[in-house]
C-alpha positions in Angstrom: -8.6 -59.8 -4.0 -7.2 -56.2 -4.1 -10.6 -54.8 -4.8 -12.1 -56.8 -1.9 -9.4 -55.5 0.5 -10.0 -51.9 -0.6 -13.7 -52.4 -0.1 -13.2 -53.8 3.5 -10.9 -50.9 4.3 -13.5 -48.3 3.5 -16.5 -50.1 5.1 -18.6 -48.0 7.3 -20.7 -49.2 10.2 -24.3 -48.2 10.6 -25.4 -45.7 13.2 -28.8 -46.2 14.8 -30.4 -43.6 17.1 -33.2 -45.1 19.2 -35.5 -44.0 21.9 -36.5 -46.2 24.8 -39.8 -44.5 25.2 -40.9 -43.1 28.6 -39.6 -46.1 30.4 -42.0 -49.0 30.2 -40.6 -51.9 28.1 -44.0 -52.1 26.3 -43.6 -48.6 25.0 -40.4 -49.3 23.1 -41.1 -49.8 19.4 -40.4 -53.0 17.5 -38.2 -50.9 15.1 -36.1 -49.7 18.0 -35.8 -53.2 19.4 -34.6 -54.4 15.9 -32.0 -51.7 15.8 -30.8 -52.7 19.3 -30.5 -56.3 18.1 -28.4 -55.3 15.1 -25.9 -53.1 16.9 -22.6 -54.0 18.6 -21.7 -50.9 20.7 -24.2 -48.7 22.6 -23.6 -45.1 23.7 -25.9 -43.2 26.0 -26.8 -41.9 29.5 -26.4 -44.8 31.9 -30.1 -45.0 33.1 -31.2 -45.2 29.5 -28.8 -47.9 28.7 -30.0 -49.8 31.8 -33.5 -50.1 30.1 -32.0 -52.4 27.4 -31.4 -56.1 27.6 -28.1 -56.6 25.9 -26.3 -59.8 24.8 -22.8 -60.6 26.2 -21.2 -59.6 22.9 -22.8 -56.1 23.0 -20.8 -53.3 24.6 -22.1 -50.5 26.7 -20.4 -47.0 26.8 -22.2 -44.9 29.4 -21.7 -41.2 29.8 -23.2 -38.3 31.7 -26.4 -36.8 30.4 -24.7 -33.5 29.7 -22.1 -34.9 27.4 -24.2 -35.2 24.3 -21.8 -33.9 21.7 -18.8 -35.9 23.1 -21.0 -39.0 23.0 -22.1 -38.2 19.4 -18.5 -37.8 18.3 -17.4 -41.0 20.0 -20.2 -43.0 18.4 -19.5 -41.5 14.9 -15.8 -42.3 15.2 -16.7 -46.0 16.0 -19.2 -46.2 13.1 -16.7 -44.7 10.7 -14.3 -47.5 11.8 -16.9 -50.1 10.7 -18.8 -50.8 13.9 -22.6 -51.0 14.0 -23.4 -48.4 16.7 -26.5 -47.6 18.6 -27.0 -44.2 20.4 -29.7 -44.4 23.0 -32.1 -41.7 24.2 -35.2 -41.8 26.4 -38.5 -41.1 24.9 -38.2 -40.2 21.2 -34.6 -39.6 20.0 -35.7 -36.6 17.9 -37.5 -34.7 20.7 -35.0 -32.7 22.8 -32.6 -35.8 22.5 -29.7 -37.4 20.8 -30.8 -37.3 17.1 -30.2 -33.5 16.9 -26.8 -33.8 18.7 -25.8 -36.5 16.2 -26.8 -34.3 13.3 -24.9 -31.3 14.8 -21.8 -33.5 15.2 -22.1 -34.7 11.5 -22.6 -31.2 10.3 -19.4 -29.9 12.0 -17.3 -33.1 11.7 -15.1 -34.7 9.0 -16.5 -35.6 5.6 -16.3 -39.4 6.4 -19.0 -39.0 9.0 -21.5 -38.0 6.2 -20.9 -41.3 4.5 -22.2 -43.3 7.5 -25.6 -44.9 7.2 -27.7 -42.9 9.7 -30.9 -44.4 11.0 -33.2 -42.7 13.5 -36.1 -44.8 14.8 -39.1 -42.9 16.2 -40.2 -43.5 19.7 -42.9 -42.6 22.2 -42.0 -39.2 23.8 -43.1 -38.2 27.3 -45.9 -35.8 26.3 -47.6 -38.6 24.3 -47.3 -41.0 27.2 -48.7 -38.5 29.7 -51.5 -37.5 27.3 -52.5 -41.1 26.8 -52.8 -41.6 30.6 -55.2 -38.7 31.1 -57.4 -38.6 27.9 -56.6 -36.4 24.9 -55.1 -33.0 26.0 -53.2 -32.8 22.8 -56.3 -33.3 20.7 -56.0 -29.9 19.0 -53.0 -27.6 18.2 -50.1 -27.9 20.6 -46.4 -27.3 21.0 -43.4 -28.6 23.1 -41.0 -26.2 24.8 -38.0 -27.1 26.9 -37.6 -25.0 30.0 -33.9 -25.6 30.2 -31.9 -22.5 29.5 -28.6 -24.5 29.0 -28.8 -24.1 25.2 -31.0 -21.0 24.8 -31.6 -17.8 26.7 -34.4 -17.7 29.3 -35.7 -14.6 27.4 -36.3 -16.8 24.4 -38.2 -19.3 26.5 -40.5 -16.8 28.1 -41.2 -15.1 24.7 -42.2 -18.5 23.2 -44.4 -19.3 26.3 -46.2 -16.0 26.0 -46.8 -16.2 22.3 -48.0 -19.8 22.4 -50.4 -19.1 25.3 -51.7 -16.0 23.4 -52.2 -18.2 20.3 -54.3 -20.7 22.3 -51.9 -23.6 22.0 -51.7 -26.4 24.5 -48.1 -26.4 25.8 -46.0 -29.4 26.8 -43.1 -28.5 29.0 -40.0 -30.6 29.0 -37.1 -30.3 31.5 -39.3 -28.3 33.8 -37.2 -28.2 36.9 -33.9 -29.4 38.3 -31.6 -28.8 41.3 -29.7 -26.2 39.2 -32.9 -24.6 37.9 -35.4 -24.7 40.8 -37.2 -21.4 40.0 -38.0 -21.6 36.3 -41.2 -23.6 36.4 -42.7 -21.3 39.0 -41.8 -18.3 36.9 -43.3 -20.0 33.8 -46.6 -20.5 35.7 -46.6 -16.9 36.8 -46.2 -15.7 33.2 -48.9 -18.1 31.9 -51.3 -16.9 34.6 -51.0 -13.4 33.2 -52.3 -14.7 29.8 -54.5 -17.7 30.5 -57.6 -18.2 32.7 -56.7 -19.7 36.1 -59.1 -22.6 35.4 -57.0 -24.0 32.5 -56.0 -27.6 33.5 -52.3 -28.3 34.1 -51.2 -31.9 34.0 -48.1 -33.1 35.9 -47.2 -36.4 34.4 -44.3 -38.1 36.2 -42.7 -41.3 34.9 -45.7 -42.2 32.7 -45.8 -46.0 32.2 -43.3 -46.8 34.9 -44.1 -48.3 38.4 -43.5 -44.9 40.0 -45.9 -43.1 37.7 -47.8 -40.2 39.1 -50.4 -38.1 37.2 -51.8 -35.0 38.9 -54.2 -32.4 37.4 -54.5 -28.9 38.9 -56.0 -25.6 37.6 -53.4 -23.2 36.5 -54.3 -20.9 39.3 -53.3 -23.5 41.8 -50.4 -25.1 39.9 -47.4 -25.6 42.1 -43.9 -26.2 40.7 -43.1 -28.5 43.7 -45.3 -31.1 42.0 -42.7 -31.5 39.2 -39.2 -32.9 38.9 -36.9 -33.8 36.0 -38.9 -37.0 35.4 -42.1 -34.9 34.9 -43.6 -33.7 31.7 -46.0 -30.8 32.4 -48.9 -30.2 30.0 -50.7 -26.8 30.2 -54.1 -26.8 28.5 -55.6 -24.1 26.3 -58.8 -22.1 27.3 -60.7 -24.7 25.3 -59.3 -27.7 27.2 -62.0 -29.5 29.2 -62.3 -31.9 32.1 -64.8 -34.7 32.2 -65.6 -35.8 35.7 -66.4 -39.5 36.0 -67.9 -41.1 39.2 -65.5 -43.7 40.7 -63.1 -43.3 37.7 -60.3 -40.8 37.0 -61.2 -37.6 35.3 -60.6 -37.3 31.6 -58.8 -34.2 30.2 -59.2 -33.4 26.5 -58.9 -30.5 24.1 -61.7 -30.5 21.5 -60.8 -30.9 17.9 -63.2 -28.2 16.7 -63.3 -24.5 17.6 -66.1 -22.2 16.6 -64.4 -19.5 14.4 -67.0 -16.9 15.4 -66.9 -17.3 19.2 -63.6 -18.9 19.8 -65.3 -21.6 21.9 -65.3 -25.3 21.2 -68.1 -26.8 19.2 -70.0 -29.6 20.9 
């Protein structure tokens, strides 16, 4: 009996980190749903927790979207106490979301947090949902950059934007604009216009998969930051990205898989 009591005293809970996808219930993975079913306590930004259908015995702990590290520490403390915990993100939890915050907290936290079973379930991130709605703009090399300068200097962001544009990468922009940062997307477009042709397609994908979805495509020369909000993922094509006009159907936007190494133009 003594051994059993000691074992119970050191029992750790599991810690799941899940993504709800872009917002449509159909885009949440079976693996994430299984983790939700297994957990007892749920930590996350309130609107993300609202996407879950929880049982009466499951407990919500909502917090502000800017309190990631505090949320991570609280969840880890509960898991260390033997509770099966679920930390909830939108999209994919590993893309500008809670999985990295959880790892940061574990890295800086007490040794007991490293003993917790840590399970990250992949999800559908916004750029994938937007790309699927419009065709295949991510069909060749691409990158994802957050325009938020809360965690990195704006000079780092602009350097990355310029280098990726010069390299011919399709660029997916996360956190493009907010009330506190109303100017940065416009500044990013100005920078990109100095590198890329004005004809490059820019996709504004808002709330992809949700009832209030809006997908707009503009050439870079006409791209207006007012078309975006914090629910928008902006995808800037490369010089190779093409638009297929279709009578009576939405246009398709795609980036060819092959580039002619001698001319720099896509093979057809």
